[in-house]
LUMMI-843325 format. One record per residue (C-alpha): residue number from 1; x, y, z. Coordinates in pm, 1 decimal, decimal comma. Example, Ala and Ser with C-alpha at 12.3 -4.5 7.8 and 13.67 -1.06 7.14 Angstrom:
BEGIN
+------+----------+----------+----------+
| resi |     east |    north |       up |
+------+----------+----------+----------+
|    1 |   1230,0 |   -450,0 |    780,0 |
|    2 |   1367,0 |   -106,0 |    714,0 |
+------+----------+----------+----------+
//
This chain:
BEGIN
+------+----------+----------+----------+
| resi |     east |    north |       up |
+------+----------+----------+----------+
|    1 |  12895,2 |   9486,8 |  38885,5 |
|    2 |  13218,5 |   9442,1 |  38790,3 |
|    3 |  13039,8 |   8986,5 |  38705,7 |
|    4 |  12779,0 |   9267,0 |  38538,2 |
|    5 |  12992,3 |   9391,6 |  38315,1 |
|    6 |  13206,1 |   9148,3 |  38263,3 |
|    7 |  12863,3 |   9015,5 |  38098,7 |
|    8 |  12764,2 |   9285,8 |  37868,8 |
|    9 |  13109,8 |   9263,0 |  37756,8 |
|   10 |  13041,0 |   8884,1 |  37580,3 |
|   11 |  12615,8 |   9037,3 |  37486,9 |
|   12 |  12821,2 |   9284,0 |  37278,0 |
|   13 |  13058,8 |   9048,6 |  37175,7 |
|   14 |  12856,8 |   8778,2 |  37106,2 |
|   15 |  12699,6 |   9065,5 |  36878,0 |
|   16 |  12883,9 |   9160,5 |  36680,5 |
|   17 |  13018,0 |   8822,3 |  36618,0 |
|   18 |  12714,9 |   8746,2 |  36468,7 |
|   19 |  12696,2 |   9022,8 |  36283,1 |
|   20 |  12985,6 |   8933,2 |  36038,3 |
|   21 |  12865,7 |   8598,7 |  36042,5 |
|   22 |  12609,5 |   8756,7 |  35917,8 |
|   23 |  12744,6 |   8969,3 |  35616,4 |
|   24 |  13053,8 |   8674,1 |  35487,3 |
|   25 |  12794,7 |   8445,7 |  35423,7 |
|   26 |  12551,9 |   8701,5 |  35241,0 |
|   27 |  12811,2 |   8806,5 |  35078,7 |
|   28 |  12941,2 |   8395,1 |  34990,5 |
|   29 |  12568,3 |   8387,0 |  34858,7 |
|   30 |  12596,9 |   8730,6 |  34644,3 |
|   31 |  12916,0 |   8592,6 |  34512,7 |
|   32 |  12816,2 |   8243,8 |  34401,3 |
|   33 |  12518,6 |   8400,7 |  34225,1 |
|   34 |  12694,3 |   8679,3 |  34145,6 |
|   35 |  12915,7 |   8296,8 |  33926,7 |
|   36 |  12635,0 |   8184,9 |  33837,6 |
|   37 |  12505,1 |   8480,5 |  33573,2 |
|   38 |  12822,0 |   8537,8 |  33515,5 |
|   39 |  12881,3 |   8174,2 |  33348,9 |
|   40 |  12552,5 |   8205,1 |  33222,3 |
|   41 |  12623,2 |   8531,9 |  33060,2 |
|   42 |  12928,8 |   8375,4 |  32913,0 |
|   43 |  12739,9 |   8042,6 |  32754,9 |
|   44 |  12495,7 |   8281,9 |  32556,8 |
|   45 |  12822,0 |   8578,7 |  32414,1 |
|   46 |  12939,3 |   8244,3 |  32280,2 |
|   47 |  12637,9 |   8107,4 |  32112,8 |
|   48 |  12545,1 |   8394,5 |  31989,0 |
|   49 |  12979,3 |   8380,3 |  31847,8 |
|   50 |  12868,8 |   8006,7 |  31710,5 |
|   51 |  12571,2 |   8120,5 |  31540,9 |
|   52 |  12719,0 |   8357,7 |  31408,7 |
|   53 |  12977,3 |   8197,1 |  31254,5 |
|   54 |  12748,5 |   7976,7 |  31084,5 |
|   55 |  12586,7 |   8283,5 |  30901,9 |
|   56 |  12893,4 |   8417,4 |  30851,9 |
|   57 |  13008,4 |   8088,7 |  30636,8 |
|   58 |  12682,1 |   8014,0 |  30510,9 |
|   59 |  12733,6 |   8326,1 |  30359,7 |
|   60 |  13071,0 |   8319,3 |  30246,3 |
|   61 |  12997,9 |   7942,4 |  30107,2 |
|   62 |  12632,4 |   8019,2 |  29882,6 |
|   63 |  12912,7 |   8348,3 |  29737,7 |
|   64 |  13149,5 |   8095,7 |  29567,4 |
|   65 |  13356,8 |   8294,3 |  29765,5 |
|   66 |  13649,8 |   8132,9 |  29969,4 |
|   67 |  13920,3 |   8175,7 |  30289,8 |
|   68 |  14245,4 |   8213,0 |  30326,6 |
|   69 |  14237,7 |   8077,2 |  30679,5 |
+------+----------+----------+----------+
//
């Protein structure tokens, strides 16, 4: 009877470890994808800022005004 209980404990332990490994894998994949989406979003925002600055400079240069920078 003791051997059966020992094997049951080992089986439950393996199931718990496997589920924790799967959880860690899922979190790692999710974090990687989130970081990639964040970098893409930041790059898009940087492009928008550059375009807005270019429009502002063009508008300022077209009106003959100068900036004090």
